[in-house]
C-alpha positions in Angstrom: -54.1 5.4 72.2 -51.7 7.8 73.9 -50.0 5.0 75.7 -49.6 2.9 72.5 -48.1 5.9 70.7 -45.6 6.4 73.5 -44.5 2.8 73.4 -44.1 2.8 69.6 -42.3 6.1 69.7 -39.9 4.8 72.3 -39.2 1.7 70.2 -38.5 3.7 67.1 -36.2 6.1 69.0 -34.3 3.1 70.5 -33.8 1.6 67.1 -32.7 4.8 65.5 -30.3 5.2 68.5 -28.8 1.8 67.9 -28.5 2.4 64.2 -26.9 5.7 64.9 -24.3 4.1 67.2 -23.6 1.5 64.5 -23.2 4.1 61.8 -20.9 6.0 64.1 -18.8 2.9 64.6 -18.7 2.1 60.9 -17.9 5.6 59.7 -15.6 6.8 62.5 -14.2 4.1 64.6 -14.0 1.3 61.9 -14.2 3.5 58.8 -10.4 3.4 58.1 -10.5 -0.4 58.3 -13.2 -0.8 55.7 -11.7 1.9 53.4 -8.4 0.0 53.5 -10.1 -3.3 52.8 -12.0 -2.0 49.8 -8.9 -0.1 48.5 -6.8 -3.3 48.9 -9.2 -5.5 46.9 -9.8 -2.8 44.3 -6.0 -2.2 43.8 -5.4 -5.9 43.3 -8.3 -6.3 40.9 -6.9 -3.4 38.9 -3.5 -5.0 38.8 -5.1 -8.3 37.6 -6.8 -6.5 34.7 -3.6 -4.9 33.4 -3.0 -6.0 29.8 0.5 -6.8 28.6 1.0 -6.0 24.9 0.9 -8.8 22.4 3.6 -9.9 19.9 2.6 -10.8 16.4 3.9 -12.8 13.4 3.0 -11.9 9.9 2.3 -13.8 6.7 2.6 -13.2 2.9 -0.7 -11.3 3.0 0.5 -9.1 5.8 -2.0 -10.5 8.3 -1.1 -10.2 12.0 -0.9 -13.5 13.9 -0.5 -13.4 17.7 2.4 -15.5 18.9 2.6 -14.1 22.5 -0.8 -13.2 24.0 -2.6 -13.1 27.3 -4.9 -15.7 28.7 -7.1 -15.6 31.8 -6.3 -18.1 34.6 -7.9 -18.3 38.1 -5.9 -16.9 40.9 -6.4 -17.2 44.7 -5.3 -14.2 46.8 -5.7 -12.7 50.2 -6.6 -9.3 51.5 -5.3 -9.4 55.1 -7.2 -6.3 56.2 -10.4 -8.2 55.4 -9.7 -11.1 57.7 -11.5 -11.6 61.0 -8.9 -14.0 62.3 -5.7 -14.2 60.2 -4.2 -17.1 62.2 -7.3 -19.3 61.6 -7.4 -18.4 57.9 -3.7 -19.2 57.5 -4.2 -22.6 59.1 -7.2 -23.4 57.0 -5.8 -22.5 53.6 -2.1 -23.5 54.0 -2.7 -27.1 52.8 -4.9 -26.0 50.0 -2.5 -23.5 48.5 0.5 -25.5 49.5 2.2 -22.8 51.6 3.9 -22.9 55.0 1.4 -21.9 57.8 3.9 -19.7 59.7 4.9 -18.0 56.5 1.3 -17.2 55.8 0.7 -15.9 59.3 3.7 -13.6 58.8 2.4 -12.3 55.5 -1.1 -11.8 56.8 0.2 -9.8 59.8 2.3 -7.5 57.7 0.4 -4.1 57.6 2.3 -2.9 54.6 0.8 -5.7 52.4 -2.5 -4.8 50.8 -2.8 -8.2 49.2 -1.0 -11.6 49.1 -1.1 -13.8 46.0 -1.6 -17.4 47.1 -2.0 -19.5 44.0 -1.4 -18.5 40.4 -3.2 -20.6 37.8 -5.2 -22.2 40.6 -6.4 -25.8 40.0 -10.0 -26.7 40.0 -9.8 -28.6 43.3 -8.1 -25.6 45.0 -10.9 -23.3 43.8 -13.6 -25.8 45.0 -12.0 -26.1 48.5 -11.6 -22.3 48.9 -15.2 -21.7 47.8 -16.5 -24.2 50.2 -14.7 -22.7 53.2 -16.1 -19.2 52.7 -13.2 -17.6 54.5 -13.1 -13.8 55.1 -10.3 -12.0 53.2 -9.8 -14.8 50.7 -10.8 -14.1 47.1 -10.8 -15.9 43.7 -10.4 -13.9 40.5 -9.0 -14.1 37.1 -5.5 -12.9 36.2 -3.9 -12.7 32.8 -0.8 -14.9 32.2 1.4 -15.1 29.1 0.4 -17.7 26.6 2.3 -18.9 23.6 -0.2 -20.6 21.2 2.5 -21.9 18.8 4.6 -23.3 21.6 8.2 -23.9 20.4 7.9 -21.8 17.3 10.6 -19.1 17.3 11.0 -19.6 21.0 14.5 -18.2 21.3 13.4 -15.1 19.5 10.2 -14.5 21.4 11.6 -15.4 24.8 9.1 -15.6 27.7 7.6 -13.9 30.7 8.5 -15.3 34.1 9.6 -14.6 37.7 13.1 -15.0 39.1 15.0 -14.0 42.1 15.3 -10.4 40.8 11.6 -9.8 40.1 8.6 -10.4 42.3 6.2 -9.8 39.4 6.1 -11.4 36.0 8.6 -9.7 33.6 10.2 -10.5 30.3 13.3 -12.6 31.0 14.5 -13.6 27.5 14.2 -12.7 23.9 11.9 -9.9 22.7 9.8 -10.3 25.9 12.9 -9.0 27.7 14.0 -6.4 25.2 10.6 -4.8 24.9 9.5 -5.5 28.4 8.8 -1.8 29.2 6.7 -1.2 26.1 4.8 -4.5 26.5 4.1 -3.7 30.1 2.4 -0.5 29.0 0.2 -2.5 26.7 2.0 -1.7 23.5 1.9 -4.4 20.8 4.9 -5.6 18.8 4.6 -6.6 15.1 7.4 -8.8 13.7 8.7 -9.4 10.2 8.8 -13.1 11.0 6.5 -15.0 8.6 4.7 -17.7 10.6 4.5 -20.2 7.6 8.2 -19.8 6.7 9.2 -20.0 10.3 7.2 -23.2 10.8 8.6 -24.8 7.6 12.2 -23.8 8.5 11.9 -25.3 12.0 10.4 -28.5 10.5 13.2 -28.9 8.0 15.9 -28.0 10.5 14.6 -30.6 13.0 14.5 -33.3 10.3 18.0 -32.3 9.2 19.4 -32.5 12.7 17.8 -35.8 13.4 18.8 -37.3 10.0 22.5 -36.5 10.4 22.7 -36.9 14.1 23.9 -33.3 14.5 24.1 -31.5 17.8 22.0 -28.5 16.6 21.6 -26.0 13.9 20.1 -22.7 12.7 18.2 -21.3 9.7 17.8 -17.6 8.8 15.8 -16.2 5.9 16.3 -12.5 5.2 15.1 -10.1 2.6 18.4 -8.6 1.2 16.8 -5.5 -0.2 15.3 -4.4 3.2 17.1 -6.4 5.8 13.8 -7.8 7.2 14.3 -11.2 8.9 11.6 -13.6 7.6 12.8 -16.7 9.6 15.1 -17.2 12.6 15.0 -20.9 13.5 17.1 -22.9 15.9 17.3 -26.5 17.1 17.1 -27.6 19.9 14.2 -25.4 21.0 11.9 -25.1 24.0 8.3 -24.4 24.9 8.0 -21.0 26.6 4.7 -22.1 28.2 6.8 -24.6 30.2 10.1 -22.8 30.5 10.8 -24.2 33.9 11.3 -27.7 32.5 14.3 -26.6 30.4 18.0 -25.8 31.3 19.1 -22.2 31.0 21.2 -22.8 27.9 18.0 -23.7 26.0 17.0 -20.1 26.0 20.1 -18.8 24.3 19.6 -17.7 20.6 22.7 -19.1 18.7 22.0 -16.8 15.7 23.2 -13.8 17.7 24.7 -15.2 20.9 27.1 -17.8 19.6 30.1 -17.4 17.2 31.8 -19.9 15.0 34.4 -20.2 12.3 32.3 -20.2 9.1 34.7 -21.9 6.7 34.5 -21.7 2.9 31.4 -19.5 2.8 33.9 -16.7 3.5 35.6 -17.2 0.1 33.1 -15.1 -1.9 33.6 -12.2 0.6 37.4 -12.5 0.2 37.0 -12.4 -3.6 34.7 -9.4 -3.4 37.3 -7.5 -1.5 40.0 -8.3 -4.1 37.7 -7.3 -7.0 36.5 -4.1 -5.3 40.1 -3.0 -4.5 41.1 -3.7 -8.1 43.7 -6.4 -7.4 41.6 -9.3 -8.8 39.0 -10.0 -11.4 37.0 -13.2 -11.9 39.4 -14.2 -14.6 42.6 -13.6 -12.6 44.7 -16.8 -12.7 47.3 -18.5 -10.4 48.9 -21.9 -10.4 47.5 -24.2 -7.7 50.1 -26.7 -6.4 47.6 -28.3 -4.0 49.2 -26.7 -0.9 50.9 -23.6 0.5 53.2 -23.4 3.5 53.3 -20.2 5.7 55.0 -19.8 9.1 55.8 -23.5 9.2 52.1 -24.4 8.7 50.9 -26.1 5.5 47.4 -25.4 4.0 46.0 -28.0 1.6 42.8 -28.1 -0.4 39.9 -29.8 1.1 40.0 -32.7 -1.4 43.9 -32.8 -1.4 44.0 -32.1 -5.1 46.2 -29.7 -7.1 44.3 -27.9 -9.9 47.1 -26.2 -11.7 46.4 -22.9 -13.5 42.9 -21.8 -12.5 40.8 -18.5 -12.4 39.3 -16.9 -9.4 35.9 -18.1 -10.6 37.2 -21.6 -10.7 38.4 -21.1 -7.1 34.8 -20.4 -6.0 33.4 -23.3 -8.1 35.8 -25.8 -6.6 36.2 -24.1 -3.3 40.0 -24.2 -3.5 41.7 -23.1 -0.3 45.0 -22.1 -1.8 43.1 -19.8 -4.2 41.6 -17.9 -1.3 45.2 -17.7 0.2 46.4 -16.3 -3.2 43.5 -13.7 -3.2 44.2 -12.4 0.3 47.9 -12.1 -0.5 47.0 -9.8 -3.4 44.7 -7.7 -1.2 47.2 -7.2 1.7 46.4 -7.0 5.4 45.0 -3.5 6.1 42.5 -3.4 3.2 41.4 -6.9 4.1 40.6 -6.0 7.7 39.0 -2.7 6.7 36.6 -4.4 4.3 35.7 -7.1 6.9 34.7 -4.4 9.3 32.7 -2.6 6.5 30.9 -5.9 6.0 30.0 -5.7 9.7 32.3 -8.4 11.2 33.6 -7.6 14.7 30.6 -5.4 15.6 27.0 -5.9 16.5 24.4 -5.8 13.7 22.2 -3.8 16.1 19.2 -6.1 15.5 16.5 -5.7 18.2 17.5 -8.8 20.2 19.1 -8.9 23.6 22.7 -10.0 24.3 24.0 -9.9 20.7 27.7 -10.7 20.7 30.4 -8.9 18.7 32.2 -11.7 17.0 36.0 -11.3 16.7 38.7 -10.3 14.3 41.3 -10.2 17.1 43.4 -12.9 15.4 44.0 -10.5 12.5 44.3 -7.3 14.5 46.8 -8.4 17.1 50.3 -6.9 16.9 52.0 -10.1 15.9 49.5 -11.4 13.5 51.1 -13.9 11.0 50.7 -14.5 7.3 49.1 -17.9 8.2 46.4 -16.0 10.2 45.3 -14.0 7.2 45.7 -17.0 4.9 43.2 -19.1 7.0 40.9 -16.1 7.5 40.5 -15.9 3.7 38.6 -19.2 3.8 36.8 -18.6 7.1 39.1 -20.1 9.8 40.5 -18.2 12.6 37.8 -15.5 12.7 34.7 -15.7 14.9 31.3 -14.6 13.4 27.7 -15.0 14.2 25.2 -16.5 11.7 23.4 -13.2 11.6 26.6 -11.3 10.8 27.3 -13.8 8.0 23.9 -13.6 6.3 24.0 -9.8 6.6 27.3 -9.7 4.9 26.0 -11.9 2.1 23.2 -9.4 1.8 25.7 -6.9 0.5 26.4 -9.2 -2.5 22.7 -9.7 -3.1 21.9 -6.0 -2.7 24.3 -4.5 -5.2 27.0 -3.8 -2.6 24.9 -2.0 0.0 24.8 -3.2 3.7 21.3 -3.2 5.3 20.7 -3.4 9.0 18.8 -6.6 9.8 15.5 -6.0 11.7 12.7 -8.0 13.3 10.4 -5.2 14.5 8.2 -3.8 11.7 8.2 -0.4 13.5 12.0 -0.1 12.9 11.7 -0.5 9.1 14.5 -0.7 6.5 17.8 1.1 7.2 20.8 1.5 5.0 24.0 1.1 7.0 26.6 1.9 4.2 27.8 1.0 0.8 30.5 -1.7 1.1 31.2 -2.6 -2.6 30.6 -1.0 -6.0 27.6 -2.5 -7.6 29.7 -4.1 -10.4 32.0 -5.8 -7.8 28.9 -7.3 -6.1 27.5 -8.5 -9.4 30.7 -10.1 -10.5 31.0 -12.1 -7.3 27.3 -13.1 -7.5 28.0 -14.4 -11.0 30.9 -16.4 -9.6 28.7 -18.0 -7.0 25.9 -18.6 -9.6 28.5 -20.5 -11.6 29.4 -22.6 -8.6 25.8 -23.6 -8.1 25.4 -24.5 -11.7 28.5 -26.6 -11.7 27.6 -28.4 -8.5 24.0 -28.9 -9.5 22.9 -30.0 -5.9 21.5 -26.5 -5.0 20.1 -25.7 -8.5 16.4 -25.2 -9.0 15.1 -25.4 -12.6 13.8 -22.1 -13.9 15.7 -20.0 -11.4 19.1 -18.4 -11.2 20.6 -19.3 -7.8 23.8 -17.9 -6.2 25.4 -19.6 -3.2 28.4 -21.1 -1.4 29.0 -24.0 1.0 31.3 -24.1 4.0 32.7 -27.0 5.9 34.6 -25.6 8.9 36.6 -27.4 11.6 35.5 -26.9 15.2 38.3 -25.5 17.5 39.5 -27.8 20.3 39.8 -25.3 23.2 41.2 -27.9 25.6 44.0 -29.3 23.6 44.5 -26.5 21.1 44.2 -26.7 17.4 41.1 -28.2 15.8 38.9 -31.2 16.7 37.7 -33.8 14.2 34.2 -32.4 14.2 32.8 -29.9 11.7 30.1 -27.3 11.1 28.3 -27.2 7.8 27.0 -23.9 6.3 25.3 -22.9 3.1 24.3 -19.4 2.2 22.5 -18.7 -1.0 20.0 -16.2 -2.6 17.4 -16.1 -5.4 16.5 -15.2 -7.9 19.8 -13.7 -9.0 18.1 -11.2 -11.4 16.2 -9.6 -8.5 17.1 -11.3 -5.1 14.0 -11.6 -2.9 15.5 -13.7 -0.1 18.8 -15.1 1.3 18.9 -18.4 3.2 21.6 -19.4 5.7 21.5 -23.0 6.9 24.0 -24.0 9.6 24.4 -27.6 10.9 26.5 -28.3 14.0 28.7 -31.4 14.2 26.7 -33.6 11.8 27.6 -37.3 11.2 28.2 -36.6 7.4 31.6 -35.1 6.5 30.6 -32.7 3.7 28.2 -29.8 3.5 27.2 -30.9 0.0 25.5 -33.9 1.6 23.6 -32.0 4.3 22.9 -28.3 4.1 23.0 -27.9 0.3 20.0 -30.3 -0.4 18.2 -28.6 2.5 18.8 -25.2 1.0 17.4 -26.3 -2.3 14.2 -27.7 -0.7 13.7 -24.6 1.5 14.4 -22.2 -1.4 11.9 -24.1 -3.6 9.3 -23.8 -0.8 10.0 -20.1 -0.4 9.8 -19.4 -4.2 6.5 -21.2 -4.3 5.1 -19.6 -1.2 5.8 -16.0 -2.3 4.9 -16.8 -5.9 8.2 -15.6 -7.3 8.4 -15.8 -11.0 11.2 -17.8 -12.7 14.1 -15.8 -14.1 15.9 -18.6 -16.1 13.4 -20.2 -18.4 14.7 -21.5 -21.7 13.9 -19.4 -24.7 11.2 -20.7 -27.0 11.8 -20.3 -30.7 8.7 -19.5 -32.8 8.9 -20.4 -36.4 
């Protein structure tokens, strides 16, 4: 009995001794290794779980609809400090994750790296191969990647998250993803004024318009003139932010704020509003149109080559008479004209929450040796450079009783009054002139509603040879209902096959305006009176 007890005691003491040695090695000699291994894996798992804030559309019921969200995808990564043999691991996984073996060995031997990403959005066959190998220090987990469920919808506005030579980790590279990157990285959500239904309908109509008239591109904006809220900002061509690597860089540019153009005759109501507000014109002021006017050796003719004789300023807007706009700016004079254009917001940023907005330019008018011909052509929208957003914001002044509102996309910013540009009466008189133009032309008219609007067919400058090319840009800007404007629509079509805006953007405006009126359930303001006997 005593001998057996001695033997068993010796075995137990021996086992405890071995266990003690192992514990000492684990806690003291190799403790730092295991702590670093656990910390490395934990740190990367924490990074994988970070949630980027989402971006939301809205609708007429004020519902929030995610347009940029996060989706889990499998990722393969390495924790070098957890590898028994880094060289062997590198050789085994290199063909699976499609990396250079020597580069992997270099990364795995770098003591400063806690973890090494190997395959983002790993494929099923990659995961199966890694799982089968059961390599030390190689892990599979889920990582959130940006996902855009509506694909191309408002792509230039939303932008995308990606990696380039300046960033090792995903970051916002274009659009709102870029502008609000810091907030989104912290997990803050962004709620937009863009209406998903209106945006989708606008993009559909724009795509059909571009294709039908073989245009090079175009834009549509819908804005609430009373608040400045942007309801639609559509462009064509567009891109899919989920597959941004398949597109050229210029596909990511937002033409609404990053491109300028000479707007053409849509400028005429703005010129008239300046003349009326300064007191040098009224809607009934007359002049005699001879069909052309010559200044500084250059001759300006009317778009239809006609001479209309004695006409009012209202008639000038109705028939879009170029020489009438020249007459108007000559009554206004140079300094007041420039001052008012700046009050409308031309030549400066609108300060909308979008990256890389350009200024536009009034340089042709502000230069020391500006000529009479420069002001004459500016009166009908040639020789000045504006963005589509500047133009629709200026028209908002006419629709909003003379008050300029800052355009905004982020609901958190809210409505902001920039300044009063015109007296209410001046804005209303010009609105009536534009309403008369729509009634006379009929094409943009919608039964039961009072509509105000103006077309523009502008020549495109030829920067290589000077002067203008034989291509055009068509624009229509209009708002409804006139009695209480709820929206303004700008439609711009670049270099279409048809020669006149009345054939392209005007019918498109009518269709989109009708859709918008129906969508919001806006009541008619021009129903015929019913007599009751």
